[in-house]
C-alpha positions as a Markdown table, in Angstrom:
| # | Residue | x | y | z |
|---|---|---|---|---|
| 1 | Met | -122.5 | -27.2 | 80.1 |
| 2 | Ile | -125.7 | -28.2 | 78.3 |
| 3 | Glu | -128.4 | -30.6 | 79.5 |
| 4 | Asp | -129.5 | -33.5 | 77.4 |
| 5 | Glu | -132.9 | -32.0 | 76.7 |
| 6 | Ala | -131.4 | -28.8 | 75.6 |
| 7 | Phe | -128.7 | -30.4 | 73.4 |
| 8 | Ala | -131.5 | -32.5 | 71.8 |
| 9 | Ser | -133.4 | -29.4 | 70.7 |
| 10 | Val | -130.3 | -28.0 | 69.1 |
| 11 | Pro | -130.9 | -28.3 | 65.3 |
| 12 | Asp | -128.6 | -30.9 | 63.3 |
| 13 | Gly | -125.8 | -29.2 | 61.5 |
| 14 | Ser | -125.9 | -25.9 | 63.3 |
| 15 | Leu | -122.8 | -26.2 | 65.6 |
| 16 | Asp | -119.4 | -24.7 | 64.8 |
| 17 | Leu | -117.5 | -26.1 | 68.0 |
| 18 | Ile | -118.3 | -28.7 | 70.6 |
| 19 | Val | -115.8 | -28.7 | 73.6 |
| 20 | Val | -115.7 | -31.6 | 76.0 |
| 21 | Asn | -112.9 | -30.8 | 78.7 |
| 22 | Ser | -112.1 | -33.3 | 81.7 |
| 23 | Val | -115.4 | -35.4 | 81.2 |
| 24 | Leu | -114.6 | -38.4 | 79.3 |
| 25 | Gln | -112.6 | -40.2 | 82.1 |
| 26 | Tyr | -116.1 | -40.4 | 83.9 |
| 27 | Ile | -117.9 | -41.9 | 81.0 |
| 28 | Pro | -118.1 | -45.5 | 79.9 |
| 29 | Arg | -116.6 | -46.0 | 76.5 |
| 30 | Arg | -119.9 | -47.3 | 74.9 |
| 31 | Asp | -121.7 | -44.1 | 76.2 |
| 32 | Phe | -119.0 | -42.0 | 74.7 |
| 33 | Glu | -119.8 | -43.7 | 71.4 |
| 34 | Val | -123.3 | -42.6 | 71.7 |
| 35 | Leu | -122.4 | -39.1 | 72.3 |
| 36 | Leu | -119.9 | -39.0 | 69.5 |
| 37 | Asp | -122.9 | -39.8 | 67.0 |
| 38 | Arg | -124.9 | -37.0 | 68.7 |
| 39 | Phe | -122.0 | -34.5 | 68.3 |
| 40 | Arg | -121.6 | -35.5 | 64.5 |
| 41 | Ala | -125.2 | -35.0 | 64.1 |
| 42 | Lys | -125.0 | -31.4 | 65.6 |
| 43 | Leu | -121.9 | -30.1 | 63.9 |
| 44 | Lys | -121.7 | -28.2 | 60.7 |
| 45 | Asp | -119.6 | -30.0 | 58.1 |
| 46 | Ser | -117.2 | -27.2 | 58.8 |
| 47 | Gly | -117.5 | -27.8 | 62.5 |
| 48 | Arg | -114.9 | -28.8 | 65.0 |
| 49 | Leu | -114.8 | -31.1 | 68.0 |
| 50 | Ala | -112.2 | -30.7 | 70.8 |
| 51 | Leu | -112.0 | -33.7 | 73.4 |
| 52 | Ala | -109.5 | -32.4 | 76.1 |
| 53 | Asp | -108.1 | -33.7 | 79.2 |
| 54 | Ile | -108.2 | -37.2 | 78.0 |
| 55 | Leu | -106.3 | -39.9 | 80.4 |
| 56 | Lys | -103.8 | -42.1 | 79.0 |
| 57 | Pro | -103.5 | -45.7 | 80.1 |
| 58 | Gly | -101.0 | -46.1 | 83.0 |
| 59 | Ser | -101.4 | -42.4 | 84.0 |
| 60 | Gly | -101.9 | -42.3 | 87.8 |
| 61 | Ala | -103.1 | -40.0 | 90.4 |
| 62 | Leu | -99.6 | -38.8 | 91.5 |
| 63 | Ala | -98.8 | -37.3 | 88.1 |
| 64 | Asp | -102.2 | -35.6 | 88.3 |
| 65 | Ile | -101.4 | -34.1 | 91.9 |
| 66 | Trp | -98.0 | -32.9 | 90.9 |
| 67 | Ser | -99.1 | -31.2 | 87.7 |
| 68 | Leu | -102.0 | -29.6 | 89.8 |
| 69 | Leu | -99.5 | -28.5 | 92.7 |
| 70 | Ser | -97.0 | -27.0 | 90.1 |
| 71 | Phe | -99.8 | -25.1 | 88.4 |
| 72 | Ala | -101.1 | -23.9 | 91.8 |
| 73 | Phe | -97.6 | -22.9 | 92.8 |
| 74 | Asp | -97.0 | -20.8 | 89.7 |
| 75 | Gly | -100.4 | -19.3 | 89.7 |
| 76 | Gly | -100.3 | -18.4 | 93.4 |
| 77 | Phe | -103.1 | -20.6 | 94.9 |
| 78 | Leu | -101.0 | -23.3 | 96.4 |
| 79 | Phe | -102.8 | -23.3 | 99.7 |
| 80 | Ala | -106.2 | -23.5 | 98.2 |
| 81 | Ala | -105.1 | -26.4 | 95.9 |
| 82 | Cys | -103.7 | -28.3 | 98.8 |
| 83 | Ala | -107.0 | -27.8 | 100.7 |
| 84 | Gly | -108.9 | -29.1 | 97.6 |
| 85 | Leu | -106.7 | -32.1 | 97.4 |
| 86 | Ala | -107.1 | -32.9 | 101.2 |
| 87 | Ala | -111.0 | -32.3 | 100.9 |
| 88 | Thr | -111.0 | -34.8 | 97.9 |
| 89 | Phe | -108.8 | -37.4 | 99.9 |
| 90 | Phe | -111.4 | -37.5 | 102.6 |
| 91 | Ser | -114.3 | -37.4 | 100.2 |
| 92 | Asp | -116.5 | -40.2 | 98.5 |
| 93 | Tyr | -114.7 | -39.3 | 95.1 |
| 94 | Arg | -111.9 | -41.0 | 96.0 |
| 95 | Lys | -113.8 | -44.3 | 97.0 |
| 96 | Leu | -116.0 | -43.9 | 93.9 |
| 97 | Arg | -113.0 | -43.5 | 91.5 |
| 98 | Val | -111.5 | -46.8 | 93.1 |
| 99 | Gln | -114.7 | -48.6 | 92.7 |
| 100 | Tyr | -115.8 | -47.6 | 89.2 |
| 101 | Gly | -112.4 | -46.6 | 87.7 |
| 102 | Leu | -111.7 | -44.0 | 85.1 |
| 103 | Thr | -111.9 | -44.4 | 81.3 |
| 104 | Arg | -108.6 | -44.1 | 79.6 |
| 105 | Tyr | -107.7 | -44.1 | 75.9 |
| 106 | Asp | -104.4 | -44.5 | 74.1 |
| 107 | Glu | -103.9 | -42.2 | 70.9 |
| 108 | Ala | -104.6 | -44.9 | 68.4 |
| 109 | Lys | -107.7 | -46.1 | 70.0 |
| 110 | Met | -109.2 | -42.5 | 70.3 |
| 111 | Ile | -108.3 | -41.8 | 66.6 |
| 112 | Ser | -110.0 | -45.0 | 65.7 |
| 113 | Val | -113.1 | -44.6 | 67.7 |
| 114 | Leu | -113.5 | -40.9 | 66.2 |
| 115 | Ser | -113.1 | -42.4 | 62.7 |
| 116 | Val | -115.7 | -45.1 | 63.2 |
| 117 | His | -118.2 | -42.5 | 64.3 |
| 118 | Gly | -117.7 | -40.0 | 61.4 |
| 119 | Phe | -114.7 | -37.9 | 62.4 |
| 120 | Ala | -111.2 | -37.2 | 61.0 |
| 121 | Gly | -109.3 | -36.6 | 64.2 |
| 122 | Ala | -105.5 | -36.2 | 65.6 |
| 123 | Arg | -104.0 | -35.6 | 68.8 |
| 124 | Ala | -103.4 | -31.9 | 69.5 |
| 125 | Pro | -99.7 | -30.8 | 70.3 |
| 126 | Arg | -100.9 | -29.3 | 73.7 |
| 127 | Asn | -103.8 | -30.3 | 76.1 |
| 128 | Leu | -106.4 | -27.6 | 76.7 |
| 129 | Gly | -105.9 | -27.9 | 80.6 |
| 130 | His | -102.9 | -27.2 | 82.7 |
| 131 | Asn | -101.9 | -31.1 | 82.9 |
| 132 | Gln | -99.8 | -31.8 | 79.7 |
| 133 | Gly | -99.6 | -35.4 | 80.8 |
| 134 | Arg | -103.2 | -35.6 | 79.5 |
| 135 | Met | -104.1 | -35.5 | 75.8 |
| 136 | Met | -106.4 | -33.5 | 73.5 |
| 137 | Phe | -107.8 | -34.3 | 70.3 |
| 138 | Leu | -109.2 | -32.2 | 67.6 |
| 139 | Ala | -111.6 | -33.6 | 65.0 |
| 140 | Arg | -113.8 | -32.4 | 62.1 |
| 141 | Pro | -116.6 | -34.3 | 60.6 |
| 142 | Ala | -115.1 | -36.6 | 57.9 |
| 143 | Pro | -116.9 | -36.4 | 54.6 |
| 144 | Pro | -119.1 | -39.4 | 53.5 |
| 145 | Ser | -117.4 | -42.5 | 52.0 |
| 146 | Gly | -116.4 | -41.7 | 48.3 |
| 147 | Gln | -116.1 | -38.0 | 48.9 |
| 148 | Ser | -113.1 | -35.9 | 49.5 |
């Protein structure tokens, strides 16, 4: 993770890859669009942007819980995952999630937003994380209009 001030000091056109994983659901759409412009400026023309763990409209907490528990069972940490879910249930996170909601994107909207902000993007076949009910998008800087 990089703080805003440190990211601002990164020279434009110098990054090969930016990965944003399991973050966009907490960022309002207009703030995400500001970030896309910053990302576009920092990436090399040959760079890539990976946006992972994107929530789909209509996806719910039960599907997320089931995915986590299946992953935890397979990985041998089911008890720890259950303890974490219980702690989350009784924390402020649940209340804040209900109060503020989570930002969700459908595939067409995400590709459109990427395009408006100078990226050519597509949905990846698999999500970066364990939850394959969520989406991942890979994007590259699009050439300026009139160039190919």
